[in-house]
PDB file of N, CA, C and O in Angstrom:
ATOM      1  N   MET A   1     -38.454 -69.535  27.346  1.00  0.00           N
ATOM      2  CA  MET A   1     -39.651 -69.346  26.324  1.00  0.00           C
ATOM      3  C   MET A   1     -40.881 -69.553  26.482  1.00  0.00           C
ATOM      4  O   MET A   1     -41.162 -70.703  26.818  1.00  0.00           O
ATOM      5  N   ASN A   2     -41.825 -68.749  26.342  1.00  0.00           N
ATOM      6  CA  ASN A   2     -43.660 -69.127  26.939  1.00  0.00           C
ATOM      7  C   ASN A   2     -43.970 -69.984  25.896  1.00  0.00           C
ATOM      8  O   ASN A   2     -43.737 -69.847  24.696  1.00  0.00           O
ATOM      9  N   ARG A   3     -44.389 -70.663  26.345  1.00  0.00           N
ATOM     10  CA  ARG A   3     -45.498 -71.328  25.347  1.00  0.00           C
ATOM     11  C   ARG A   3     -46.459 -70.846  24.957  1.00  0.00           C
ATOM     12  O   ARG A   3     -47.198 -70.487  25.873  1.00  0.00           O
ATOM     13  N   PRO A   4     -46.944 -70.591  23.656  1.00  0.00           N
ATOM     14  CA  PRO A   4     -48.173 -69.295  23.091  1.00  0.00           C
ATOM     15  C   PRO A   4     -49.356 -70.239  23.891  1.00  0.00           C
ATOM     16  O   PRO A   4     -49.207 -71.368  24.357  1.00  0.00           O
ATOM     17  N   SER A   5     -50.296 -69.586  23.888  1.00  0.00           N
ATOM     18  CA  SER A   5     -51.420 -70.327  24.004  1.00  0.00           C
ATOM     19  C   SER A   5     -52.473 -70.174  23.785  1.00  0.00           C
ATOM     20  O   SER A   5     -52.987 -69.155  23.324  1.00  0.00           O
ATOM     21  N   ILE A   6     -53.362 -71.907  24.299  1.00  0.00           N
ATOM     22  CA  ILE A   6     -54.698 -72.485  22.809  1.00  0.00           C
ATOM     23  C   ILE A   6     -55.248 -70.993  21.990  1.00  0.00           C
ATOM     24  O   ILE A   6     -55.553 -70.966  20.798  1.00  0.00           O
ATOM     25  N   PHE A   7     -55.287 -69.949  22.799  1.00  0.00           N
ATOM     26  CA  PHE A   7     -56.114 -68.725  21.758  1.00  0.00           C
ATOM     27  C   PHE A   7     -55.109 -68.048  21.145  1.00  0.00           C
ATOM     28  O   PHE A   7     -55.721 -67.184  20.518  1.00  0.00           O
ATOM     29  N   GLY A   8     -53.638 -67.855  20.874  1.00  0.00           N
ATOM     30  CA  GLY A   8     -52.782 -67.298  19.929  1.00  0.00           C
ATOM     31  C   GLY A   8     -52.647 -68.430  19.124  1.00  0.00           C
ATOM     32  O   GLY A   8     -52.403 -68.235  17.933  1.00  0.00           O
ATOM     33  N   VAL A   9     -52.759 -69.592  19.539  1.00  0.00           N
ATOM     34  CA  VAL A   9     -52.294 -70.505  18.214  1.00  0.00           C
ATOM     35  C   VAL A   9     -53.727 -70.805  17.440  1.00  0.00           C
ATOM     36  O   VAL A   9     -53.685 -71.020  16.228  1.00  0.00           O
ATOM     37  N   ALA A  10     -55.148 -70.821  18.222  1.00  0.00           N
ATOM     38  CA  ALA A  10     -56.097 -71.002  17.734  1.00  0.00           C
ATOM     39  C   ALA A  10     -56.343 -69.632  16.475  1.00  0.00           C
ATOM     40  O   ALA A  10     -56.588 -69.683  15.269  1.00  0.00           O
ATOM     41  N   SER A  11     -56.149 -68.503  17.401  1.00  0.00           N
ATOM     42  CA  SER A  11     -55.695 -67.841  16.080  1.00  0.00           C
ATOM     43  C   SER A  11     -55.068 -67.606  14.747  1.00  0.00           C
ATOM     44  O   SER A  11     -55.640 -66.932  13.891  1.00  0.00           O
ATOM     45  N   TYR A  12     -53.770 -68.213  14.539  1.00  0.00           N
ATOM     46  CA  TYR A  12     -52.668 -67.697  13.791  1.00  0.00           C
ATOM     47  C   TYR A  12     -53.560 -69.332  12.816  1.00  0.00           C
ATOM     48  O   TYR A  12     -53.520 -69.337  11.585  1.00  0.00           O
ATOM     49  N   VAL A  13     -54.263 -70.527  13.583  1.00  0.00           N
ATOM     50  CA  VAL A  13     -55.100 -70.985  12.760  1.00  0.00           C
ATOM     51  C   VAL A  13     -55.933 -70.436  11.702  1.00  0.00           C
ATOM     52  O   VAL A  13     -55.927 -70.492  10.472  1.00  0.00           O
ATOM     53  N   ALA A  14     -56.632 -69.900  12.574  1.00  0.00           N
ATOM     54  CA  ALA A  14     -57.886 -69.304  11.692  1.00  0.00           C
ATOM     55  C   ALA A  14     -57.855 -67.964  10.957  1.00  0.00           C
ATOM     56  O   ALA A  14     -58.737 -67.311  10.399  1.00  0.00           O
ATOM     57  N   GLY A  15     -56.655 -67.788  11.128  1.00  0.00           N
ATOM     58  CA  GLY A  15     -56.206 -66.449   9.996  1.00  0.00           C
ATOM     59  C   GLY A  15     -55.699 -67.107   8.612  1.00  0.00           C
ATOM     60  O   GLY A  15     -55.832 -66.603   7.497  1.00  0.00           O
ATOM     61  N   MET A  16     -54.973 -68.576   8.980  1.00  0.00           N
ATOM     62  CA  MET A  16     -54.716 -69.350   7.629  1.00  0.00           C
ATOM     63  C   MET A  16     -55.374 -69.388   7.195  1.00  0.00           C
ATOM     64  O   MET A  16     -55.410 -68.688   6.183  1.00  0.00           O
ATOM     65  N   ALA A  17     -56.646 -70.320   7.561  1.00  0.00           N
ATOM     66  CA  ALA A  17     -57.394 -71.077   7.223  1.00  0.00           C
ATOM     67  C   ALA A  17     -58.728 -70.115   5.967  1.00  0.00           C
ATOM     68  O   ALA A  17     -59.499 -70.355   5.037  1.00  0.00           O
ATOM     69  N   SER A  18     -58.188 -68.894   6.890  1.00  0.00           N
ATOM     70  CA  SER A  18     -59.499 -67.650   6.001  1.00  0.00           C
ATOM     71  C   SER A  18     -58.413 -67.264   4.748  1.00  0.00           C
ATOM     72  O   SER A  18     -58.867 -66.930   3.654  1.00  0.00           O
ATOM     73  N   ILE A  19     -56.959 -67.333   4.985  1.00  0.00           N
ATOM     74  CA  ILE A  19     -56.580 -66.886   3.509  1.00  0.00           C
ATOM     75  C   ILE A  19     -56.524 -68.225   3.113  1.00  0.00           C
ATOM     76  O   ILE A  19     -56.845 -67.900   1.970  1.00  0.00           O
ATOM     77  N   GLY A  20     -56.395 -69.547   3.020  1.00  0.00           N
ATOM     78  CA  GLY A  20     -56.590 -70.666   2.157  1.00  0.00           C
ATOM     79  C   GLY A  20     -58.471 -70.502   2.090  1.00  0.00           C
ATOM     80  O   GLY A  20     -58.853 -71.073   1.068  1.00  0.00           O
ATOM     81  N   ALA A  21     -59.322 -70.070   2.657  1.00  0.00           N
ATOM     82  CA  ALA A  21     -60.397 -70.563   2.087  1.00  0.00           C
ATOM     83  C   ALA A  21     -60.201 -69.329   0.687  1.00  0.00           C
ATOM     84  O   ALA A  21     -60.245 -69.562  -0.521  1.00  0.00           O
ATOM     85  N   SER A  22     -60.004 -68.162   1.313  1.00  0.00           N
ATOM     86  CA  SER A  22     -60.365 -66.941   0.231  1.00  0.00           C
ATOM     87  C   SER A  22     -59.280 -67.516  -1.196  1.00  0.00           C
ATOM     88  O   SER A  22     -59.343 -66.712  -2.126  1.00  0.00           O
ATOM     89  N   LEU A  23     -58.576 -68.432  -1.410  1.00  0.00           N
ATOM     90  CA  LEU A  23     -58.032 -68.618  -2.903  1.00  0.00           C
ATOM     91  C   LEU A  23     -59.121 -69.476  -3.744  1.00  0.00           C
ATOM     92  O   LEU A  23     -59.961 -70.263  -3.310  1.00  0.00           O
ATOM     93  N   THR A  24     -58.921 -69.186  -4.734  1.00  0.00           N
ATOM     94  CA  THR A  24     -59.424 -69.376  -6.042  1.00  0.00           C
ATOM     95  C   THR A  24     -58.663 -70.596  -6.623  1.00  0.00           C
ATOM     96  O   THR A  24     -57.499 -70.806  -6.284  1.00  0.00           O
ATOM     97  N   LEU A  25     -59.302 -71.383  -7.477  1.00  0.00           N
ATOM     98  CA  LEU A  25     -58.515 -72.086  -8.459  1.00  0.00           C
ATOM     99  C   LEU A  25     -57.719 -71.585  -9.053  1.00  0.00           C
ATOM    100  O   LEU A  25     -56.646 -72.155  -8.856  1.00  0.00           O
ATOM    101  N   ALA A  26     -57.627 -70.657  -9.818  1.00  0.00           N
ATOM    102  CA  ALA A  26     -56.773 -69.593 -10.458  1.00  0.00           C
ATOM    103  C   ALA A  26     -55.883 -69.417  -9.455  1.00  0.00           C
ATOM    104  O   ALA A  26     -54.865 -70.095  -9.595  1.00  0.00           O
ATOM    105  N   ASP A  27     -55.924 -68.719  -8.468  1.00  0.00           N
ATOM    106  CA  ASP A  27     -54.873 -68.584  -7.104  1.00  0.00           C
ATOM    107  C   ASP A  27     -53.908 -69.636  -7.384  1.00  0.00           C
ATOM    108  O   ASP A  27     -52.762 -69.646  -7.834  1.00  0.00           O
ATOM    109  N   VAL A  28     -54.844 -70.640  -6.921  1.00  0.00           N
ATOM    110  CA  VAL A  28     -53.992 -72.159  -7.007  1.00  0.00           C
ATOM    111  C   VAL A  28     -53.331 -72.648  -7.667  1.00  0.00           C
ATOM    112  O   VAL A  28     -52.276 -73.233  -7.420  1.00  0.00           O
ATOM    113  N   GLY A  29     -54.045 -72.422  -8.962  1.00  0.00           N
ATOM    114  CA  GLY A  29     -53.317 -72.636 -10.227  1.00  0.00           C
ATOM    115  C   GLY A  29     -51.376 -71.998 -10.300  1.00  0.00           C
ATOM    116  O   GLY A  29     -50.317 -72.625 -10.345  1.00  0.00           O
ATOM    117  N   THR A  30     -51.734 -70.333 -10.276  1.00  0.00           N
ATOM    118  CA  THR A  30     -50.415 -69.753 -10.330  1.00  0.00           C
ATOM    119  C   THR A  30     -49.454 -69.640  -9.422  1.00  0.00           C
ATOM    120  O   THR A  30     -48.356 -69.098  -9.541  1.00  0.00           O
ATOM    121  N   ALA A  31     -49.963 -70.227  -8.429  1.00  0.00           N
ATOM    122  CA  ALA A  31     -48.857 -70.564  -7.567  1.00  0.00           C
ATOM    123  C   ALA A  31     -48.522 -71.950  -7.227  1.00  0.00           C
ATOM    124  O   ALA A  31     -47.630 -72.154  -6.403  1.00  0.00           O
ATOM    125  N   VAL A  32     -49.124 -72.884  -7.756  1.00  0.00           N
ATOM    126  CA  VAL A  32     -48.497 -73.886  -8.484  1.00  0.00           C
ATOM    127  C   VAL A  32     -47.979 -74.113  -9.922  1.00  0.00           C
ATOM    128  O   VAL A  32     -47.665 -75.188 -10.434  1.00  0.00           O
ATOM    129  N   GLY A  33     -47.958 -73.012 -10.408  1.00  0.00           N
ATOM    130  CA  GLY A  33     -47.254 -72.891 -11.779  1.00  0.00           C
ATOM    131  C   GLY A  33     -46.058 -72.143 -11.255  1.00  0.00           C
ATOM    132  O   GLY A  33     -45.015 -72.761 -11.465  1.00  0.00           O
ATOM    133  N   ILE A  34     -45.902 -70.991 -10.633  1.00  0.00           N
ATOM    134  CA  ILE A  34     -44.520 -70.430  -9.854  1.00  0.00           C
ATOM    135  C   ILE A  34     -43.657 -71.156  -8.985  1.00  0.00           C
ATOM    136  O   ILE A  34     -42.443 -70.989  -8.871  1.00  0.00           O
ATOM    137  N   GLY A  35     -44.556 -72.182  -8.226  1.00  0.00           N
ATOM    138  CA  GLY A  35     -43.665 -73.060  -7.668  1.00  0.00           C
ATOM    139  C   GLY A  35     -42.754 -73.833  -8.126  1.00  0.00           C
ATOM    140  O   GLY A  35     -41.645 -74.198  -7.737  1.00  0.00           O
ATOM    141  N   THR A  36     -44.103 -74.228  -9.971  1.00  0.00           N
ATOM    142  CA  THR A  36     -42.733 -75.211 -10.215  1.00  0.00           C
ATOM    143  C   THR A  36     -41.437 -74.929 -11.569  1.00  0.00           C
ATOM    144  O   THR A  36     -40.518 -75.556 -12.097  1.00  0.00           O
ATOM    145  N   ALA A  37     -42.398 -72.957 -11.708  1.00  0.00           N
ATOM    146  CA  ALA A  37     -41.031 -72.780 -12.463  1.00  0.00           C
ATOM    147  C   ALA A  37     -39.395 -72.286 -11.233  1.00  0.00           C
ATOM    148  O   ALA A  37     -38.178 -72.269 -11.421  1.00  0.00           O
ATOM    149  N   VAL A  38     -40.076 -72.044 -10.337  1.00  0.00           N
ATOM    150  CA  VAL A  38     -38.700 -71.678  -9.091  1.00  0.00           C
ATOM    151  C   VAL A  38     -37.876 -73.155  -9.310  1.00  0.00           C
ATOM    152  O   VAL A  38     -36.661 -73.239  -9.494  1.00  0.00           O
ATOM    153  N   LEU A  39     -38.580 -74.002  -9.262  1.00  0.00           N
ATOM    154  CA  LEU A  39     -38.112 -75.675  -8.907  1.00  0.00           C
ATOM    155  C   LEU A  39     -37.510 -76.343  -9.994  1.00  0.00           C
ATOM    156  O   LEU A  39     -36.555 -77.118  -9.954  1.00  0.00           O
ATOM    157  N   THR A  40     -38.320 -75.875 -11.202  1.00  0.00           N
ATOM    158  CA  THR A  40     -37.252 -76.460 -12.493  1.00  0.00           C
ATOM    159  C   THR A  40     -35.938 -75.064 -12.932  1.00  0.00           C
ATOM    160  O   THR A  40     -35.248 -75.333 -13.916  1.00  0.00           O
ATOM    161  N   CYS A  41     -35.654 -73.709 -12.234  1.00  0.00           N
ATOM    162  CA  CYS A  41     -34.880 -73.127 -12.465  1.00  0.00           C
ATOM    163  C   CYS A  41     -33.580 -73.392 -11.789  1.00  0.00           C
ATOM    164  O   CYS A  41     -32.424 -73.171 -12.151  1.00  0.00           O
ATOM    165  N   LEU A  42     -34.460 -74.342  -9.869  1.00  0.00           N
ATOM    166  CA  LEU A  42     -32.926 -74.276  -9.211  1.00  0.00           C
ATOM    167  C   LEU A  42     -32.529 -75.813  -9.490  1.00  0.00           C
ATOM    168  O   LEU A  42     -31.527 -76.189  -8.882  1.00  0.00           O
ATOM    169  N   THR A  43     -33.349 -77.027 -10.557  1.00  0.00           N
ATOM    170  CA  THR A  43     -32.724 -77.746 -10.447  1.00  0.00           C
ATOM    171  C   THR A  43     -32.062 -77.456 -12.055  1.00  0.00           C
ATOM    172  O   THR A  43     -31.069 -78.127 -12.336  1.00  0.00           O
ATOM    173  N   ASN A  44     -32.553 -76.537 -13.046  1.00  0.00           N
ATOM    174  CA  ASN A  44     -31.401 -76.405 -13.989  1.00  0.00           C
ATOM    175  C   ASN A  44     -30.282 -75.954 -13.944  1.00  0.00           C
ATOM    176  O   ASN A  44     -29.280 -75.986 -14.659  1.00  0.00           O
ATOM    177  N   THR A  45     -30.618 -75.455 -12.856  1.00  0.00           N
ATOM    178  CA  THR A  45     -28.370 -74.453 -12.603  1.00  0.00           C
ATOM    179  C   THR A  45     -28.134 -75.741 -11.746  1.00  0.00           C
ATOM    180  O   THR A  45     -26.908 -75.704 -11.637  1.00  0.00           O
ATOM    181  N   VAL A  46     -28.485 -76.697 -11.166  1.00  0.00           N
ATOM    182  CA  VAL A  46     -27.547 -77.292 -10.222  1.00  0.00           C
ATOM    183  C   VAL A  46     -27.154 -78.201 -11.649  1.00  0.00           C
ATOM    184  O   VAL A  46     -25.941 -78.095 -11.830  1.00  0.00           O
ATOM    185  N   TYR A  47     -27.764 -79.008 -12.653  1.00  0.00           N
ATOM    186  CA  TYR A  47     -27.184 -79.877 -13.288  1.00  0.00           C
ATOM    187  C   TYR A  47     -26.429 -78.636 -14.452  1.00  0.00           C
ATOM    188  O   TYR A  47     -25.405 -79.083 -14.969  1.00  0.00           O
ATOM    189  N   THR A  48     -26.633 -77.842 -14.701  1.00  0.00           N
ATOM    190  CA  THR A  48     -25.551 -76.821 -15.857  1.00  0.00           C
ATOM    191  C   THR A  48     -24.297 -76.706 -14.973  1.00  0.00           C
ATOM    192  O   THR A  48     -23.238 -76.877 -15.577  1.00  0.00           O
ATOM    193  N   TRP A  49     -24.202 -76.405 -13.438  1.00  0.00           N
ATOM    194  CA  TRP A  49     -22.582 -76.175 -12.434  1.00  0.00           C
ATOM    195  C   TRP A  49     -22.625 -77.750 -12.583  1.00  0.00           C
ATOM    196  O   TRP A  49     -21.543 -78.014 -13.106  1.00  0.00           O
ATOM    197  N   ARG A  50     -23.103 -78.563 -12.452  1.00  0.00           N
ATOM    198  CA  ARG A  50     -22.571 -79.725 -12.611  1.00  0.00           C
ATOM    199  C   ARG A  50     -22.171 -80.467 -13.917  1.00  0.00           C
ATOM    200  O   ARG A  50     -21.646 -81.580 -13.947  1.00  0.00           O
ATOM    201  N   ARG A  51     -22.458 -79.778 -14.881  1.00  0.00           N
ATOM    202  CA  ARG A  51     -22.178 -80.458 -16.021  1.00  0.00           C
ATOM    203  C   ARG A  51     -20.594 -79.064 -16.618  1.00  0.00           C
ATOM    204  O   ARG A  51     -19.535 -79.408 -17.142  1.00  0.00           O
ATOM    205  N   ASP A  52     -20.918 -77.949 -16.358  1.00  0.00           N
ATOM    206  CA  ASP A  52     -19.872 -77.202 -16.055  1.00  0.00           C
ATOM    207  C   ASP A  52     -18.097 -77.513 -15.625  1.00  0.00           C
ATOM    208  O   ASP A  52     -16.988 -77.290 -16.111  1.00  0.00           O
ATOM    209  N   ARG A  53     -18.754 -78.227 -14.283  1.00  0.00           N
ATOM    210  CA  ARG A  53     -17.461 -78.816 -13.839  1.00  0.00           C
ATOM    211  C   ARG A  53     -16.814 -80.412 -14.236  1.00  0.00           C
ATOM    212  O   ARG A  53     -15.671 -80.835 -14.061  1.00  0.00           O
ATOM    213  N   ARG A  54     -18.402 -81.309 -15.020  1.00  0.00           N
ATOM    214  CA  ARG A  54     -17.303 -81.867 -15.731  1.00  0.00           C
ATOM    215  C   ARG A  54     -16.196 -81.849 -16.944  1.00  0.00           C
ATOM    216  O   ARG A  54     -15.115 -82.332 -17.280  1.00  0.00           O
ATOM    217  N   GLU A  55     -17.241 -80.944 -17.365  1.00  0.00           N
ATOM    218  CA  GLU A  55     -16.436 -80.286 -18.925  1.00  0.00           C
ATOM    219  C   GLU A  55     -15.297 -79.433 -18.499  1.00  0.00           C
ATOM    220  O   GLU A  55     -14.258 -79.413 -19.159  1.00  0.00           O
ATOM    221  N   GLN A  56     -15.375 -79.077 -17.954  1.00  0.00           N
ATOM    222  CA  GLN A  56     -14.001 -78.603 -16.805  1.00  0.00           C
ATOM    223  C   GLN A  56     -12.637 -79.633 -16.780  1.00  0.00           C
ATOM    224  O   GLN A  56     -11.569 -79.389 -17.341  1.00  0.00           O
ATOM    225  N   ARG A  57     -12.868 -80.500 -16.209  1.00  0.00           N
ATOM    226  CA  ARG A  57     -12.153 -82.323 -15.858  1.00  0.00           C
ATOM    227  C   ARG A  57     -11.922 -82.675 -16.932  1.00  0.00           C
ATOM    228  O   ARG A  57     -10.831 -83.236 -16.838  1.00  0.00           O
ATOM    229  N   GLU A  58     -12.315 -82.725 -18.145  1.00  0.00           N
ATOM    230  CA  GLU A  58     -12.603 -83.197 -19.149  1.00  0.00           C
ATOM    231  C   GLU A  58     -11.508 -82.321 -20.012  1.00  0.00           C
ATOM    232  O   GLU A  58     -10.465 -82.912 -20.292  1.00  0.00           O
ATOM    233  N   CYS A  59     -11.625 -81.269 -20.356  1.00  0.00           N
ATOM    234  CA  CYS A  59     -10.872 -80.154 -20.828  1.00  0.00           C
ATOM    235  C   CYS A  59      -9.421 -80.632 -20.202  1.00  0.00           C
ATOM    236  O   CYS A  59      -8.654 -81.362 -20.830  1.00  0.00           O
ATOM    237  N   GLU A  60      -9.119 -80.067 -18.738  1.00  0.00           N
ATOM    238  CA  GLU A  60      -7.672 -80.311 -18.210  1.00  0.00           C
ATOM    239  C   GLU A  60      -7.565 -81.617 -18.426  1.00  0.00           C
ATOM    240  O   GLU A  60      -6.388 -81.874 -18.170  1.00  0.00           O
ATOM    241  N   ALA A  61      -8.065 -82.517 -18.724  1.00  0.00           N
ATOM    242  CA  ALA A  61      -6.508 -84.098 -18.759  1.00  0.00           C
ATOM    243  C   ALA A  61      -6.925 -83.952 -20.793  1.00  0.00           C
ATOM    244  O   ALA A  61      -5.893 -84.097 -21.448  1.00  0.00           O
ATOM    245  N   ARG A  62      -7.953 -83.757 -21.501  1.00  0.00           N
ATOM    246  CA  ARG A  62      -7.488 -83.408 -22.974  1.00  0.00           C
ATOM    247  C   ARG A  62      -6.474 -82.426 -23.134  1.00  0.00           C
ATOM    248  O   ARG A  62      -6.139 -82.090 -24.270  1.00  0.00           O
ATOM    249  N   LEU A  63      -5.956 -81.938 -22.143  1.00  0.00           N
ATOM    250  CA  LEU A  63      -4.898 -80.516 -22.558  1.00  0.00           C
ATOM    251  C   LEU A  63      -3.612 -81.152 -21.659  1.00  0.00           C
ATOM    252  O   LEU A  63      -2.515 -80.602 -21.764  1.00  0.00           O
ATOM    253  N   ALA A  64      -3.738 -82.072 -20.964  1.00  0.00           N
ATOM    254  CA  ALA A  64      -2.582 -82.744 -19.930  1.00  0.00           C
ATOM    255  C   ALA A  64      -1.947 -83.784 -21.013  1.00  0.00           C
ATOM    256  O   ALA A  64      -0.746 -83.806 -21.283  1.00  0.00           O
ATOM    257  N   GLN A  65      -3.217 -84.903 -21.769  1.00  0.00           N
ATOM    258  CA  GLN A  65      -2.836 -85.668 -22.844  1.00  0.00           C
ATOM    259  C   GLN A  65      -2.138 -85.010 -24.078  1.00  0.00           C
ATOM    260  O   GLN A  65      -0.994 -85.163 -24.505  1.00  0.00           O
ATOM    261  N   LEU A  66      -2.654 -84.620 -24.300  1.00  0.00           N
ATOM    262  CA  LEU A  66      -1.868 -83.656 -25.253  1.00  0.00           C
ATOM    263  C   LEU A  66      -0.869 -82.534 -24.845  1.00  0.00           C
ATOM    264  O   LEU A  66      -0.678 -81.868 -25.862  1.00  0.00           O
ATOM    265  N   GLU A  67      -0.216 -82.077 -23.907  1.00  0.00           N
ATOM    266  CA  GLU A  67       1.325 -81.866 -23.420  1.00  0.00           C
ATOM    267  C   GLU A  67       2.387 -82.690 -23.285  1.00  0.00           C
ATOM    268  O   GLU A  67       3.578 -82.477 -23.513  1.00  0.00           O
ATOM    269  N   ARG A  68       1.568 -84.106 -22.703  1.00  0.00           N
ATOM    270  CA  ARG A  68       2.199 -85.653 -23.001  1.00  0.00           C
ATOM    271  C   ARG A  68       3.134 -85.799 -23.799  1.00  0.00           C
ATOM    272  O   ARG A  68       4.362 -85.722 -23.768  1.00  0.00           O
ATOM    273  N   GLN A  69       1.875 -86.159 -24.966  1.00  0.00           N
ATOM    274  CA  GLN A  69       2.062 -86.064 -26.282  1.00  0.00           C
ATOM    275  C   GLN A  69       3.352 -85.471 -27.438  1.00  0.00           C
ATOM    276  O   GLN A  69       4.053 -85.885 -28.362  1.00  0.00           O
ATOM    277  N   THR A  70       3.065 -84.164 -26.603  1.00  0.00           N
ATOM    278  CA  THR A  70       4.129 -82.967 -27.767  1.00  0.00           C
ATOM    279  C   THR A  70       5.534 -82.823 -26.857  1.00  0.00           C
ATOM    280  O   THR A  70       6.467 -82.132 -27.267  1.00  0.00           O
TER     281      THR A  70
END
């Protein structure tokens, strides 16, 4: 695989810098808000999945205990 030339790399860096320079504070705030919302949603999904598994194991243990008692 060929290494990119210094001019190709400089072109990409300049493009990213121009995009970054064109962002206003409102744009940055919107991006941060969206990122926070997505991260919160993923975190909530993981914890809900873990709680469901824990409650399922607890339910199975209680049912097994009730079956032993009868």
